[in-house]
C-alpha positions in Angstrom: -2.0 4.4 5.1 -5.1 6.2 4.1 -6.3 3.2 2.0 -3.8 3.9 -0.8 -1.4 1.4 -2.2 2.4 2.0 -2.1 2.6 2.5 -5.9 0.0 5.3 -5.8 1.7 6.9 -2.8 5.0 6.8 -4.6 3.6 8.5 -7.6 2.1 11.2 -5.4 5.4 11.7 -3.6 7.3 11.8 -6.9 9.4 8.7 -6.2 10.9 7.1 -9.3 11.4 3.8 -7.6 8.9 1.8 -5.5 11.7 0.8 -3.2 12.1 4.4 -2.2 8.5 4.5 -1.2 8.8 1.3 0.8 11.5 2.8 3.0 8.8 5.1 4.4 5.9 2.7 4.4 5.2 0.8 7.6 2.3 -1.6 7.0 0.3 -2.5 10.1 -1.3 -5.8 10.7 -4.7 -4.2 10.5 -3.9 -2.6 7.1 -2.7 -6.0 5.8 -5.9 -7.7 7.0 -7.9 -5.1 5.1 -5.9 -5.8 1.9 -6.5 -9.5 2.2 -10.2 -9.0 2.7 -10.4 -6.7 -0.4 -8.5 -9.3 -2.5 -10.8 -12.2 -1.6 -12.9 -13.4 -4.6 -16.6 -13.3 -3.8 -19.1 -15.3 -5.9 
């Protein structure tokens, strides 16, 4: 995953549609946990 989001990866790969990128994206549990931690609002 290299810490990049699917939209960014899709642009780099030249995909016109995010669904094309998602075919090749396999998100691991660890990656999803990191995303959740980044999204948490901290005071």
